[in-house]
Every structure is written in structure tokens, then in C-alpha cells.
Backbone as a chain_set.jsonl record, in Angstrom:
{"seq": "MPNTRRYRELLENARKPAEFHREAYNAARSDRGNSYGHQVTTKELAERVGTLRLLYETLAPAEKRFLAGNLTAVDEIIGFLEADVAVSRSGYLKERFYRKLKAERS", "coords": {"N": [[4.925, -75.709, -77.863], [7.499, -75.893, -75.612], [8.596, -78.758, -73.749], [9.491, -80.506, -70.676], [11.564, -82.262, -71.439], [12.586, -80.995, -73.727], [13.47, -78.559, -72.615], [15.426, -79.577, -70.881], [17.218, -80.596, -72.747], [17.984, -78.193, -74.06], [19.167, -76.858, -71.889], [21.268, -78.62, -71.195], [22.689, -78.487, -73.609], [23.542, -75.863, -73.449], [25.114, -75.92, -71.195], [27.386, -77.493, -71.741], [29.116, -76.057, -73.676], [29.694, -73.91, -71.999], [31.182, -75.059, -69.924], [33.348, -76.003, -71.436], [34.378, -73.579, -72.432], [35.124, -72.334, -70.006], [37.136, -74.093, -69.072], [39.034, -73.902, -71.181], [39.601, -71.171, -71.102], [40.654, -70.867, -68.49], [42.948, -72.48, -68.706], [44.398, -71.084, -70.687], [44.782, -68.536, -69.536], [46.263, -69.133, -67.319], [48.881, -69.358, -68.063], [49.496, -66.928, -69.407], [47.959, -64.802, -68.513], [44.837, -62.952, -67.864], [43.949, -61.336, -70.057], [45.066, -62.557, -72.306], [43.78, -65.006, -72.096], [41.141, -64.264, -72.684], [41.47, -63.453, -75.326], [42.171, -65.805, -76.747], [39.997, -67.464, -76.494], [37.709, -66.69, -77.834], [36.112, -67.957, -79.77], [35.046, -70.146, -78.361], [33.627, -68.734, -76.429], [31.733, -67.442, -78.013], [30.215, -69.635, -78.914], [29.204, -70.492, -76.48], [27.609, -68.269, -75.733], [25.788, -68.294, -77.851], [24.366, -70.727, -77.456], [23.2, -70.214, -74.998], [21.607, -68.036, -75.677], [19.742, -69.23, -77.415], [18.416, -70.943, -75.595], [17.279, -69.064, -73.731], [15.767, -67.467, -75.434], [13.896, -69.301, -76.284], [12.563, -69.811, -73.904], [11.553, -67.305, -73.251], [8.89, -66.355, -74.222], [7.037, -67.847, -72.625], [7.961, -67.15, -70.094], [7.414, -64.392, -70.04], [4.586, -64.368, -70.257], [3.938, -65.835, -67.929], [5.059, -64.295, -65.79], [3.511, -62.076, -66.073], [1.201, -62.898, -65.038], [-0.406, -64.669, -66.392], [-1.826, -67.625, -66.253], [-1.822, -69.724, -68.014], [0.715, -70.298, -68.786], [1.914, -71.735, -66.811], [2.325, -74.574, -66.853], [4.375, -74.836, -68.753], [6.435, -73.388, -67.521], [6.791, -74.932, -65.247], [7.754, -77.205, -66.51], [10.255, -76.242, -67.347], [11.414, -75.813, -64.815], [11.475, -78.432, -63.846], [13.39, -79.583, -65.466], [15.887, -78.893, -64.428], [18.823, -78.354, -64.701], [21.891, -76.944, -64.082], [22.782, -73.835, -65.299], [24.247, -70.857, -66.604], [22.646, -68.05, -65.296], [20.269, -69.448, -65.002], [19.584, -70.233, -62.429], [18.776, -67.859, -61.165], [16.463, -67.28, -62.624], [14.929, -69.549, -62.008], [14.576, -69.184, -59.274], [13.027, -66.829, -59.297], [10.751, -67.793, -60.615], [9.875, -69.805, -58.819], [9.275, -68.21, -56.593], [7.156, -66.691, -57.627], [5.284, -68.721, -58.178], [4.831, -69.608, -55.578], [3.738, -67.284, -54.434], [1.387, -67.075, -55.929], [0.04, -69.245, -55.01], [-0.636, -68.576, -52.444]], "CA": [[5.258, -75.409, -76.476], [8.564, -76.778, -75.138], [8.313, -79.539, -72.559], [10.644, -80.728, -69.804], [12.658, -82.887, -72.191], [13.195, -79.968, -74.589], [14.231, -77.642, -71.769], [16.622, -80.277, -70.419], [18.123, -80.623, -73.896], [18.532, -76.841, -74.232], [20.044, -76.574, -70.751], [22.487, -79.43, -71.371], [23.425, -77.923, -74.746], [24.155, -74.612, -73.001], [26.094, -76.196, -70.148], [28.613, -78.061, -72.302], [30.036, -75.011, -74.145], [30.117, -73.087, -70.858], [32.273, -75.795, -69.27], [34.48, -76.013, -72.358], [34.945, -72.234, -72.421], [35.771, -72.109, -68.708], [38.379, -74.872, -69.039], [39.979, -73.321, -72.139], [39.992, -69.854, -70.59], [41.538, -71.05, -67.332], [44.234, -73.001, -69.178], [45.101, -70.024, -71.418], [45.175, -67.424, -68.666], [47.227, -69.566, -66.3], [50.227, -69.118, -68.593], [49.774, -65.591, -69.93], [47.091, -63.775, -67.945], [43.427, -62.862, -68.243], [43.778, -60.747, -71.381], [45.368, -63.611, -73.28], [42.692, -65.979, -71.979], [40.003, -63.741, -73.438], [41.823, -63.423, -76.751], [42.23, -67.123, -77.398], [38.771, -68.259, -76.298], [36.553, -65.978, -78.396], [35.254, -68.928, -80.452], [34.34, -70.89, -77.314], [32.686, -67.813, -75.811], [30.631, -67.232, -78.967], [29.36, -70.818, -78.878], [28.51, -70.446, -75.187], [26.581, -67.227, -75.818], [24.77, -68.746, -78.797], [23.501, -71.747, -76.86], [22.403, -69.543, -73.957], [20.604, -67.219, -76.366], [18.681, -70.133, -77.873], [17.668, -71.358, -74.414], [16.479, -67.986, -73.155], [14.771, -67.038, -76.429], [12.841, -70.316, -76.253], [11.84, -69.656, -72.651], [11.046, -65.933, -73.094], [7.437, -66.148, -74.324], [6.374, -68.404, -71.435], [8.379, -66.327, -68.954], [6.669, -63.132, -70.104], [3.188, -64.651, -69.908], [3.871, -66.282, -66.542], [5.323, -63.184, -64.881], [2.394, -61.134, -66.211], [0.062, -63.468, -64.337], [-1.158, -65.555, -67.267], [-1.628, -68.962, -65.701], [-1.675, -70.724, -69.073], [2.14, -70.569, -68.943], [2.406, -72.469, -65.634], [2.833, -75.899, -67.23], [5.671, -74.689, -69.428], [7.412, -72.96, -66.507], [7.079, -76.118, -64.431], [8.63, -78.025, -67.338], [11.611, -75.675, -67.236], [11.902, -76.077, -63.461], [11.724, -79.867, -63.716], [14.603, -79.934, -66.2], [16.868, -78.801, -63.339], [20.231, -78.405, -65.084], [22.488, -75.652, -63.74], [23.359, -73.087, -66.413], [24.345, -69.434, -66.313], [21.41, -67.288, -65.136], [19.076, -70.268, -64.799], [19.236, -70.229, -61.007], [18.026, -66.633, -60.878], [15.127, -67.446, -63.188], [14.216, -70.562, -61.231], [14.174, -68.55, -58.019], [11.926, -65.913, -59.611], [9.579, -68.604, -60.923], [9.402, -70.431, -57.58], [8.636, -67.163, -55.77], [5.866, -66.351, -58.246], [4.379, -69.839, -57.92], [4.492, -69.599, -54.155], [2.86, -66.138, -54.217], [0.098, -67.391, -56.544], [-0.59, -70.258, -54.171], [-1.104, -67.948, -51.188]], "C": [[6.326, -76.392, -76.007], [8.145, -77.516, -73.861], [9.596, -79.742, -71.747], [11.825, -81.299, -70.569], [13.363, -81.86, -73.076], [14.002, -78.97, -73.766], [15.497, -78.303, -71.235], [17.669, -80.32, -71.524], [18.783, -79.251, -74.103], [19.506, -76.491, -73.108], [21.352, -77.353, -70.858], [23.348, -78.872, -72.503], [24.108, -76.613, -74.374], [25.25, -74.863, -71.973], [27.432, -76.664, -70.72], [29.57, -76.991, -72.828], [30.529, -74.107, -73.007], [31.285, -73.754, -70.133], [33.534, -75.791, -70.135], [35.172, -74.648, -72.374], [35.71, -71.974, -71.132], [37.114, -72.838, -68.63], [39.433, -74.267, -69.963], [40.496, -71.976, -71.647], [40.964, -70.004, -69.427], [42.906, -71.573, -67.744], [45.038, -71.899, -69.858], [45.58, -68.926, -70.484], [46.195, -67.835, -67.614], [48.658, -69.311, -66.754], [50.502, -67.651, -68.883], [48.81, -64.518, -69.463], [45.687, -63.739, -68.532], [43.218, -62.356, -69.664], [44.021, -61.791, -72.47], [44.27, -64.675, -73.267], [41.475, -65.547, -72.763], [40.266, -63.79, -74.941], [41.678, -64.787, -77.408], [40.966, -67.963, -77.223], [37.532, -67.56, -76.872], [35.589, -66.941, -79.107], [34.416, -69.705, -79.432], [33.286, -70.009, -76.643], [31.478, -67.578, -76.727], [29.68, -68.423, -78.979], [28.557, -70.854, -77.579], [27.345, -69.451, -75.231], [25.448, -67.659, -76.746], [23.829, -69.777, -78.203], [22.644, -71.156, -75.743], [21.29, -68.71, -74.588], [19.436, -68.085, -76.826], [17.811, -70.58, -76.699], [16.737, -70.258, -73.943], [15.477, -67.4, -74.148], [13.61, -68.032, -76.487], [11.96, -70.147, -75.026], [11.099, -68.32, -72.561], [9.534, -65.77, -73.225], [6.675, -66.669, -73.1], [6.708, -67.572, -70.199], [7.558, -65.034, -68.905], [5.21, -63.339, -69.698], [3.041, -64.995, -68.424], [4.042, -65.121, -65.574], [4.242, -62.112, -64.959], [1.125, -61.674, -65.543], [-0.814, -64.378, -65.173], [-0.875, -67.001, -66.86], [-1.551, -70.056, -66.762], [-0.208, -71.107, -69.284], [2.702, -71.431, -67.812], [2.992, -73.824, -66.01], [4.209, -75.81, -67.89], [6.757, -74.273, -68.438], [7.776, -74.138, -65.609], [7.969, -77.089, -65.209], [10.071, -77.545, -67.293], [12.199, -75.986, -65.869], [12.251, -77.553, -63.268], [13.004, -80.295, -64.43], [15.822, -79.881, -65.29], [18.314, -79.087, -63.735], [20.804, -77.02, -64.833], [23.199, -75.043, -64.95], [23.352, -71.617, -66.016], [22.98, -68.751, -66.36], [20.192, -68.138, -64.819], [18.645, -70.293, -63.335], [18.426, -69.009, -60.617], [16.597, -66.734, -61.396], [14.308, -68.44, -62.374], [13.725, -69.967, -59.917], [12.977, -67.626, -58.248], [10.641, -66.698, -59.875], [9.01, -69.258, -59.667], [8.705, -69.41, -56.681], [7.256, -66.8, -56.304], [4.854, -67.471, -58.007], [3.913, -69.864, -56.469], [3.511, -68.455, -53.844], [1.459, -66.402, -54.778], [-0.678, -68.384, -55.693], [-1.215, -69.656, -52.93], [-2.416, -67.233, -51.343]], "O": [[6.09, -77.6, -76.004], [7.439, -76.972, -73.012], [10.651, -79.213, -72.095], [12.962, -80.87, -70.371], [14.59, -81.852, -73.165], [15.096, -78.575, -74.17], [16.538, -77.652, -71.146], [18.857, -80.109, -71.277], [19.996, -79.164, -74.298], [20.552, -75.892, -73.355], [22.426, -76.795, -70.634], [24.57, -78.79, -72.385], [25.154, -76.286, -74.935], [26.212, -74.098, -71.891], [28.49, -76.268, -70.231], [30.745, -77.009, -72.461], [31.65, -73.601, -73.053], [32.258, -73.092, -69.771], [34.643, -75.6, -69.636], [36.4, -74.568, -72.334], [36.824, -71.451, -71.165], [38.109, -72.271, -68.178], [40.594, -74.133, -69.577], [41.685, -71.679, -71.762], [41.993, -69.33, -69.392], [43.921, -71.153, -67.187], [46.243, -71.789, -69.629], [46.698, -68.435, -70.641], [46.91, -66.991, -67.076], [49.544, -69.077, -65.932], [51.607, -67.169, -68.639], [48.849, -63.404, -69.986], [45.386, -64.386, -69.534], [42.391, -62.898, -70.398], [43.262, -61.885, -73.435], [43.881, -65.182, -74.319], [40.84, -66.362, -73.432], [39.379, -64.13, -75.725], [41.124, -64.902, -78.502], [40.885, -69.068, -77.76], [36.417, -67.827, -76.425], [34.375, -66.751, -79.045], [33.216, -69.897, -79.626], [32.19, -70.472, -76.327], [30.34, -67.523, -76.261], [28.465, -68.241, -79.049], [27.376, -71.202, -77.579], [26.232, -69.768, -74.811], [24.278, -67.413, -76.453], [22.619, -69.711, -78.423], [21.493, -71.555, -75.563], [20.165, -68.685, -74.088], [18.276, -67.714, -76.647], [16.585, -70.589, -76.812], [15.539, -70.485, -73.773], [14.437, -66.887, -73.735], [12.466, -67.637, -76.715], [10.743, -70.321, -75.103], [10.101, -68.228, -71.847], [8.937, -65.09, -72.391], [5.771, -66.0, -72.6], [5.843, -67.32, -69.359], [7.069, -64.64, -67.846], [4.666, -62.58, -68.895], [2.133, -64.508, -67.751], [3.256, -64.975, -64.638], [4.073, -61.328, -64.025], [0.104, -60.989, -65.491], [-1.866, -64.817, -64.708], [0.212, -67.521, -67.112], [-1.244, -71.203, -66.438], [0.078, -72.135, -69.898], [3.87, -71.818, -67.865], [4.064, -74.182, -65.522], [5.094, -76.619, -67.61], [7.884, -74.762, -68.517], [8.942, -74.315, -65.254], [8.845, -77.727, -64.625], [10.998, -78.35, -67.211], [13.36, -76.383, -65.771], [13.227, -77.874, -62.59], [13.633, -81.275, -64.032], [16.697, -80.742, -65.377], [18.953, -79.968, -63.161], [20.261, -76.027, -65.318], [24.091, -75.652, -65.54], [22.545, -71.19, -65.19], [22.253, -68.865, -67.347], [19.167, -67.598, -64.403], [17.451, -70.367, -63.045], [17.489, -69.111, -59.825], [15.646, -66.336, -60.723], [13.135, -68.201, -62.085], [12.595, -70.216, -59.498], [12.022, -67.644, -57.472], [9.568, -66.312, -59.412], [7.795, -69.267, -59.47], [7.672, -69.707, -56.081], [6.308, -66.624, -55.539], [3.7, -67.204, -57.671], [2.741, -70.112, -56.183], [2.564, -68.64, -53.079], [0.462, -66.001, -54.177], [-1.909, -68.361, -55.663], [-2.212, -70.167, -52.42], [-2.926, -66.662, -50.379]]}, "num_chains": 1, "name": "protein.A"}
């Protein structure tokens, strides 16, 4: 079961390639347009997607159990929330998790 430290590591590992891709894409498209930016940053995009996939595949089992109402997943979800590193899609998940926790508390 991943803990806060592992989720922080996965989130940080996903954030770095995302930033690198964004910088490379913006530099490439500033000279020759969006299409060229996409062409020359396919390697960076693939690394970004790969790190995001690993993060969300690691989180998926706990997410599924938690959203189905299985309270045994609460500790793992709280570990993910405590990691608190901004990454693509993570804000939406965090919001969903916070809403579910709040609803369970009521």
C-alpha cells in the first residue's frame, strides 16, 4: 500500500516531465507554430504520459475501493491528499476525494 512519501515521489516524478514538456513545447512553437511544437516534443510528451500513467495506475485500486464506499482505502487516499503536489488531473481527484470524505463525515 503506497504511503504519503510514495505518492509525493510519484507526483514529483510526474511534475518534472510535465514542466519540461511545457517549456520545450512553448519554445518550439514560438518560432514555428503549434504544429511544429507538437512534432518536436513527442519524446517529452511520451515521458510525461508515462509518469502520469504510473501515478494513476498506482492510485487506481485505492480510488476504486474508496469511491465504492470501502473505508479501508481511507488511509491511502489521505496519504495521496497529504502529498499535495500539483500535477495534471490531480486537483480534480483531490476535489472528488475531499467531497467524498466530507459526505462520509456527515
